[in-house]
N, C-alpha and C positions, 0 to 999 in steps of 0.2 A: 429874690425870693417871689413870686408873684401875686396877686393881688389876689388870689382864689383864696392866700391861705391865712386874709383877716382873719378875726377872732379865734383866731387856734390856737390850741397851745406851742407852744415852744417852748424845745427844751436847749440848755447848753450848759454842758459840764458833769462831771458825773457825779459833783454834789444833788444836781437837782434831776438830773435823769431820772425819768419812766418806763422801764423796761412793759411791751405789748410784748407777754410773754406766748407766742407761737413755738410747739413743739414741729421742729423740724422735719419732712419728709427727706426716705434716702439716708440709713445710717441704719446699724448698725450696734448691738451693746459685746460689749466683753469683760471679762472680769478685772476685778475690783474696779469698779464701777467708771471706768474707762468706756470711749465709744468708738466707735468707725464710721468717720462721714464716707455716703457714696454719690455725693452730689458732682464731684469733677474731681478730673485726674490729680489732682494734690492727693488725694485718699488722707486724709490726716486721722489720726488716730492722739485719741485727745483724753486727757485724766481730767477726773472731777475738778471743773472750778477755773477750768482752763477754754482756751479757746482756737478755733480753728486758722491756717495761712489769712483767712482772710477777712477777719479780726470780727466778727458777727456770725456765729456759732457758738455756742457755748453748751458744754458740758453742766446741768447741775446735776449734781446723784445721780450718772450716770441712766438721763435721760441729757439729748442736744433740744438747746432751744435757736431759734432764730429771735436776734434782737436787734432787726428791723421790722419788723413786722409792721406793716401801716403807718410808719417814722420814714416817710420820706425826703430829705435835707433838701430837695432842690425839685421844683418843680415851674413849666414856662409852657407858654405857647407855641410852636413852630412849626413855620413850612416844613411841608417833608419831605423840600430837597437837603433839608438841614442834618440829616443823617446822616448820610445822605441817602437817598435811594431818589433815581432818573424815573424809574420803569413803573413806578408804585402810587397813584393818582395823584398825578401832579398836580403843582397847581393850592392844594389840600394842605391844612393843619391838622398838626400831629400834637394834642396833649403829653407832653413830656415827664419823664417824675425819675428818681433816682435814688438810693438811701448811699450809705456809708458804707464803705469797706469794697473791697477787691479781691479774687480768687489770682491773680500775676499782679507782679510788679518793675511792671514798664518801668525804666528808669527815663521814659522820654514823657511819661504823662502829662499832658494837660489839666487835669482836673486831679492833681497829687491830692489836695488840699480834702478832697471828700472819699475819692477810689482810697489814699493809705490812713486815711484815719477810723479809729474805734468810735463807732456811733457816737460814745459820752461827750466825745468833743467837737460834734459838729452842729450846728443848728435845724434842728428836727421835726417838724410840724405830725400831726395826731390828720392822718386822712383813710375812714378806711374804703377796702373794695367798690361801694354801695357811692360814694362821697366822690371816691378820680372817676369812674365814669358820670355821674352826677356834670362834675367841672368840666370833663371833655363836651359834652350832651351845651350842655350850654352857654360854649365856649364856641359855638360852630368845630370843633373837632370831628373830622373821618373818623382820626385811628388815638388809640394810646399807643405811647413809643414807650419803652421800658429802655434808658439809657440815661449819658453821663459818669453811669458808677457801670460797673460789670452786672447786671439784672442776672444771671445765675447764682447771686449772693444772694438776691432777697425771691428766691423761687417763688416760695409759699405765698409773696405777698401778692407775683405778676402771675403765679398758676386762681388763685381766686377773683384779683383782676380778672386777665382777658376772660375767665368763663361767664361774668356777668357780661365782661363789654360784649359779650359772641353775640348773647341775648340779646342786644340794647340796641345793634346794627353796627355797633363798631369795629374797627379795623384793629389786630394787636400787633405793636411790632417789635420785632426784638433787634439794635443794637451792643452785638456780640465780641466779642473773644473768639469764640466756639469753645470759652474750655470752659466742657462740661463731659461726664459719662453718658452711654446708648441712653439705660435707661429712664432717668429725668426726661432728658431731651425730647424721646419719644411722647413722654406722659404732656409736656410743656407744649408740644408744636405741635398739635392735632387741634391747638386753641388762638396757634399761630398762622397770623396769616404774612407776615414778611418781615424780612431778616439782612442788615446791614452784615457781613463777618467780616471779622478785621483779623488781613492772613497779612500779621506781620514779619513777615519773612517766609523765605520756603528754607531755610536752615535753621537743622535741630539745634546746632551750638548759637543758633542767635537769638532763640527762643530760649535756651537756659539762661545764659550771660549775661541779655540785654531785659529777661520777661522774667524769671525764675517757670517756664513753666515748657511744656515740647510741644514740639510741631504737628507730633503723628494724630494724639487724641481731636486737633484742630482740624484735619484731613478726613476726616473721618465721621465729624461730628457735619461739617458741610455735604459731603456725601452724602450723609441718610439728613439733610436735611430736604439736597434738592429732589430723593426720593420721597417724598412727602409730599413732594408740590410744594410747597412751601416756595414763596419766589423769595426770592433772595442775589443781592449784589454783594458786590467782595470792598472791601477798601485795605488797599499795603502805603501806609508810610513809609516815605522814601527819606531813609535816612543816612546826611553825610556820610561817607566811607562806613560805613556798619551790611547797608543791607542794599547799595546803589549799582555797582557792579553789573555790568552783560548782562554774566553767565547769571546771577542769582535772579536775572529777571527775566531773563530768559530760560531758565529753567521755572518757575513760578507761571509764565505764560500757555509754554507747551505742558504744564500737568492741570493749566484751566481747562484748554481746549481737550485735550484724550480723555480728562476726568469729569467735568461741569459740559465743555458744547461750547462753539465762540459765541456762539449769542448770550453767554455769561457776559455780564455786567463790572467791570471792573477800573474801579477808581483809585487814581495815583492824586495822595495825598501830600499837601509840603510839611516839612516839620520847620517847627520855627524851636529856638535855644529855651530847653523847659529841666526843672525841677535836676536831675540827677549828670542831663547832656546840657548843662547852659554852655558846656564850653565849645560845643560843636556849630558851623555857622548855619543856619536858614539854610532849606535846600535851593539851589537855583534855577532857575528858569531852563536854563542848558540841562541839567541834571534829568527836567522831570519830560520836557520833553524827548530829550533822548530814550527812558522810560517809553516813554508812550509809538516812539517809532518802534522799534521794540515787541511789545505789544499787538503794534495796530494789525500787522504781519500772523499774528494766531487768534483774535477777539473782533471780532466787530461794532462790542459797543466800548472805549476805554475815553476813561475821562481824567479831568484833571484838578484836583482841587485846592482851598485854602490860601488862591495864586489865580489873579486877575490875568486870563492869557485869550486871546480874542478866538474864540472857536472850539475851544479845548473843553466847553462846556454842555454846548450842540448835539442834543440827535440827529445824528443823516441816516439817512437810509444805505445799508451795507451796496444795494444793488444798481441803485440812480445815484448817488452820492450824494440827492440829495438833503437842505436842511428845513427838517421837520419840527423840529423843537430849540427854541432859537430862547437861552438862559443867562444871563449875568447875577454874578452868587447866588442867592437863595429865589433869586425874583425868573419865574418865567415873561421872557420879552414877548415871544408869541410862540402858539401850538398849533401850527399848520394841519398836523397830523390829520387823519380818521376815523377815531375808533383804534384806533391799532397801527393802520395801517398808512403808509404811504403816499401824499396826498397826491402824488405826479404818479407814480410806478405802482400803487397798493400791494407794495408789499410788507409781510406782516411784520410789523417789530414789535417785538414782544414783551407783556407785560404786561399790568394790569391797572386800564385806564380809568374804568369807573366801578363807580364803592357799587 
C-alpha cells in the first residue's frame, strides 16, 4: 500500500465495508428487475440483488451499480517499463492503481488475491478522481496507469480519472486483457494514450479453458485500439505445455504482422507457478528464446520479461541493428536514440518519446 494512502479510510471485510454507490454505464433493464450488463463480452444477465461475473457490479432493484468506484485496493508509483511499455515515455514514472475484481478467471493470475476477490474482501481506500490526479502530479508522474486487476471492471472510475488527467496534462494508460465490448471501448479510449494488452494465447480453446473468456473479442479490441491511434504494446505470458508450441507462437506472430504491422511491440513474459497452475514449472529460458526467435521473423520489436536474458530488453534499430536503448529490469541503463530515431542511421523507431 503506497504512502499516499496515509490518513485515508481503509475498509476490510463486509461488516465495515462502505460502498460508494455509482450507477454503472452500459447496461439495459429487463423484466422482473433483471439487468443485462453490456460492458464486456461476458454479457451477464443479473438478477436483483446479484452480481455479475466480475463480482463488482451489482443489480439493486433493477439498477446496475459499480461497487468499486473511487475505492482502489492497490496504488503505487511504478516505472513505466513495469507495465510493460518500452516505447512510451521511457524512463518516466506512472501512478498506478487497481480495484478488486476481474472479468476473466485466468488460472495463472499473479494478482488473484485481489482480482478474484469481492470488494468487501480486500483492503480498499477512498480516492476520488481529483485525488488520484493530484497524487500523480505530486509524485512527479507523467501518467496514470489503470492496472493490477482488469481496469474494464472499474470502467466508470477509469473514465472519470482519465478525463480529469487529460485536462491536467497527464497521460492515461490501460494495462488490460482487452476483453471489452466495442461501444464502451470506443468511448473510453478517446481519453487513453497508451495500452499494454495481454494477448494471452492465439487459441480460443485456451481462452475458454484457462481464462474463462474468448479470443475473438480481444482481437477485435486490439484492432479497434490501433484504428483509434492509441499507442499499444502486446504481452503474451508463455505458459509451459499450454501455449508454448511453435505452431501457436507462429500463428500469433503471423496475425500480429498481418493485422497490426511488423512494428507492433510484443513482450514475451515468463510464467511462474501461481494460483491454480502451481503444478507447472517456470518457463525456461530456452522456451522464451525459442519464442523470440520465431517472433523475430515477423516483428521488429520483440522483448522478453520476468527474467534477465542479456539484450532481450534492449531496443535495436531494425535497419542497422544498433542497440539504441539498453535496459535492465525496469531501469534504462542508456538511451542513445534521438527523439525516436536511431542515433546511428536515423531510422525512425515507432513510439511516443516525449510527454
